[in-house]
C-alpha positions in Angstrom: 255.3 35.4 117.5 256.3 36.5 113.7 255.1 39.1 111.6 256.4 39.3 108.8 259.2 36.8 108.9 260.7 38.9 112.2 260.9 37.3 115.1 259.7 38.7 118.3 260.7 37.3 121.6 258.3 34.8 123.7 257.0 37.2 126.0 253.9 39.3 126.1 253.7 41.2 122.9 250.9 43.4 122.0 251.1 44.4 117.7 248.6 47.5 117.4 248.7 50.0 114.6 250.5 47.8 111.6 249.6 47.6 108.0 250.7 44.0 107.6 250.8 42.9 104.0 249.4 46.5 103.0 251.4 49.5 101.1 251.6 52.7 102.8 247.9 54.0 101.9 246.8 50.7 103.8 244.8 49.7 100.1 247.7 48.3 97.9 248.9 45.2 98.6 252.6 44.3 99.8 251.5 40.9 101.2 253.6 38.0 102.3 254.0 34.5 101.2 253.3 33.6 104.5 250.6 34.4 107.3 250.1 38.0 108.1 251.1 37.0 112.0 252.1 33.6 113.4 251.4 33.1 116.9 253.6 30.1 118.1 253.9 30.9 121.9 253.2 30.2 125.5 252.8 33.8 126.6 249.3 35.0 126.0 250.3 38.0 122.6 247.6 40.4 121.6 247.2 40.7 118.3 244.6 44.3 118.4 242.7 45.8 120.7 242.3 44.4 124.7 239.6 42.7 126.3 238.7 45.9 128.5 239.2 48.0 124.8 238.8 46.2 121.7 237.7 48.8 119.6 240.7 50.3 119.4 242.3 50.8 115.7 243.6 47.8 115.6 245.9 46.3 112.6 245.3 46.1 109.0 246.0 42.4 107.8 245.4 41.5 104.0 247.2 40.1 101.1 249.2 37.3 103.0 249.8 33.9 101.0 247.9 32.6 103.7 246.0 33.1 107.2 245.5 36.4 108.0 246.5 35.6 112.1 247.8 31.9 112.5 247.2 30.8 116.0 249.6 27.6 116.3 250.1 27.5 119.8 249.2 28.7 123.6 246.3 30.5 125.0 244.4 33.3 125.5 245.7 35.3 122.5 243.3 37.9 122.0 242.7 39.6 118.0 240.5 42.3 118.3 239.9 45.2 116.1 242.1 44.1 113.6 240.8 45.0 109.9 241.6 41.4 108.3 240.8 40.4 104.3 242.1 39.1 101.1 244.4 36.8 102.6 245.2 33.3 100.7 243.7 31.2 104.2 240.8 31.9 107.2 241.1 35.5 108.8 242.0 33.9 112.0 243.4 30.4 112.1 243.2 27.8 115.4 245.6 25.7 114.9 247.0 26.3 111.7 244.8 23.6 109.9 242.1 25.6 108.1 238.4 26.1 109.7 237.4 24.5 112.8 233.7 23.6 113.4 232.5 24.3 116.6 231.8 21.8 119.6 229.2 21.5 121.9 230.1 23.2 125.0 233.2 24.2 123.6 235.1 21.1 125.3 238.0 20.8 122.6 241.6 21.8 123.3 244.3 23.0 121.2 245.4 26.7 120.4 243.0 29.3 122.1 241.2 26.3 123.3 240.1 26.1 120.2 237.5 28.9 121.6 233.7 28.4 119.5 233.3 31.2 117.5 229.4 33.0 117.5 227.0 31.5 115.6 224.3 34.0 113.9 220.8 33.7 114.1 219.2 37.2 113.0 220.4 40.3 111.6 218.6 43.8 110.8 219.3 46.5 109.7 218.5 50.6 109.0 220.1 53.1 106.9 222.4 53.6 109.3 222.7 50.9 112.4 222.8 47.1 112.4 221.7 44.5 115.2 223.1 41.3 115.3 221.2 38.1 117.3 223.6 34.9 117.9 224.2 32.0 120.3 227.4 31.0 122.0 228.5 27.5 122.9 231.1 28.1 125.3 231.9 26.9 128.9 230.7 29.4 132.2 232.8 32.6 131.8 232.6 36.0 130.5 232.8 36.9 126.6 233.4 39.2 124.4 231.6 39.5 120.9 233.0 41.7 118.3 231.1 42.6 115.5 232.8 43.0 111.4 231.4 44.3 108.4 233.0 43.3 104.9 232.1 43.5 101.3 232.2 39.6 101.1 231.9 36.7 103.5 234.7 35.7 105.2 236.5 38.4 106.1 236.3 40.5 108.9 236.8 44.1 107.7 235.7 46.6 109.2 235.1 46.1 113.0 231.3 48.0 114.6 231.7 47.5 118.0 231.2 45.1 120.8 228.9 43.2 123.3 229.6 41.5 126.4 228.2 37.4 127.3 228.0 36.2 130.6 227.8 32.3 129.9 226.1 31.2 133.7 226.8 27.5 132.4 226.6 25.4 129.3 223.9 23.5 128.5 224.4 21.4 125.4 220.7 21.8 123.9 220.4 25.8 125.0 223.5 27.6 124.0 224.0 30.9 125.6 221.5 34.0 123.3 222.8 37.3 123.0 221.4 40.0 121.2 223.8 43.0 120.4 223.5 47.0 121.0 222.7 49.2 117.9 225.7 49.2 116.1 226.7 52.1 113.7 226.4 50.6 110.2 225.5 51.6 106.6 225.5 49.9 103.3 229.1 50.7 102.2 231.0 49.3 104.7 229.3 45.9 103.3 226.6 44.2 104.2 228.2 40.4 105.2 228.3 40.1 109.1 230.9 38.1 111.1 231.8 38.1 114.8 234.4 36.3 116.8 233.9 35.4 120.4 236.8 36.1 123.0 237.6 34.6 126.5 240.5 36.6 128.0 241.6 33.5 129.6 241.3 31.2 126.4 241.4 33.8 123.9 239.6 34.7 120.4 237.6 32.6 117.8 238.2 31.9 114.8 235.8 34.3 112.7 232.0 33.0 112.8 230.2 32.6 109.4 228.6 35.6 108.0 225.2 36.5 107.5 223.5 39.6 105.3 221.0 41.6 107.7 217.2 42.3 106.5 216.1 45.9 106.3 213.7 46.9 109.0 210.3 47.7 108.1 209.0 50.9 109.6 205.6 50.5 111.7 206.7 46.1 111.9 206.8 46.5 115.6 206.7 43.2 116.7 209.4 42.9 113.8 207.4 39.7 112.2 208.4 40.7 108.1 205.0 42.7 107.7 202.2 44.6 108.9 199.2 43.4 111.1 197.7 44.0 114.2 199.9 42.1 116.2 201.7 45.3 115.5 199.5 47.3 117.0 199.0 44.8 120.0 202.8 44.9 120.5 202.7 48.7 120.6 199.9 48.9 123.1 201.7 46.4 125.7 205.5 48.5 125.4 203.6 51.4 126.0 201.5 50.6 128.3 202.3 47.3 130.1 205.8 47.0 130.6 206.4 44.9 127.8 209.6 44.6 125.6 210.5 47.8 122.8 210.7 47.3 119.1 214.0 45.6 118.4 215.1 48.9 116.5 212.8 52.3 117.6 211.6 52.9 113.7 210.1 49.5 113.8 207.5 51.4 116.0 207.4 54.9 114.6 204.9 54.1 111.9 204.1 58.1 111.9 208.0 58.4 110.9 207.5 61.5 113.8 211.1 60.0 115.3 209.8 58.2 118.8 207.1 55.2 119.4 204.1 57.2 121.1 200.3 56.4 120.9 200.4 58.3 117.6 201.9 55.3 115.9 199.1 52.9 117.8 197.1 55.4 115.5 198.6 55.7 112.5 198.8 51.5 112.5 195.0 51.0 112.8 194.4 53.7 110.3 196.5 52.2 107.8 195.2 48.7 108.7 191.4 49.5 108.6 190.9 52.4 107.2 192.5 53.1 104.2 194.9 55.2 105.6 198.7 55.7 104.2 201.5 53.3 104.3 204.3 53.9 107.0 206.5 55.8 105.3 209.6 55.6 104.3 208.8 51.9 104.4 211.9 51.2 105.1 213.6 52.3 108.3 
């Protein structure tokens, strides 16, 4: 592993809590002319958090001329919980050759087994939180999906949290779907959401493509982007027939009473059919 031009022995190392490419304030630029961190080792290295504690405060890796983290050989290298931005290349580069496309069932080989990155299918936010849906096409195993918020695409500035995905088997036409838990977030952290996937044996993927979350609409219980009678039926099913809950609690809290109850069913019926007030505030 090479960090800021310093050679580190080829045994397993942990790089944690460093400012790589910034001044001591973690803001001012003091970048390297190469990669921020270059991993070229057959022994598994760790840049940031561990697989069982990925949200440790990792490293700030910014303002470097080339990639933030370049994984050039070996497998099992973990890159978790870091803030990676404003580098000349990609945040994480497997193979030192720029962005690597995903392949079906992740059959290709290379640094970190060229681990596929997740693909985001949907993201939604309230004023204080965000959730993400996505898919992962990878061999059977356990994977850690880590979520980042940034001010622009192509970055991984603020780690928001993670979720675990178990792939039982890879089918070419049906990648494994996942939904993150509700993660603390606000607009000041940035609206561009990106993900990584990590398998403890193969290592961490490159950064996924980014999406911007849509704002959650209060009372839109079935989450189809509008108010309608289907929201009434969704709430009745959730409250009385064991149906799934709303994606966010506030989607079902039409009356804005900090909970999903039969009162919200009557509120929506009154709004939709009797000229009652619009759910207020309309955005969660």
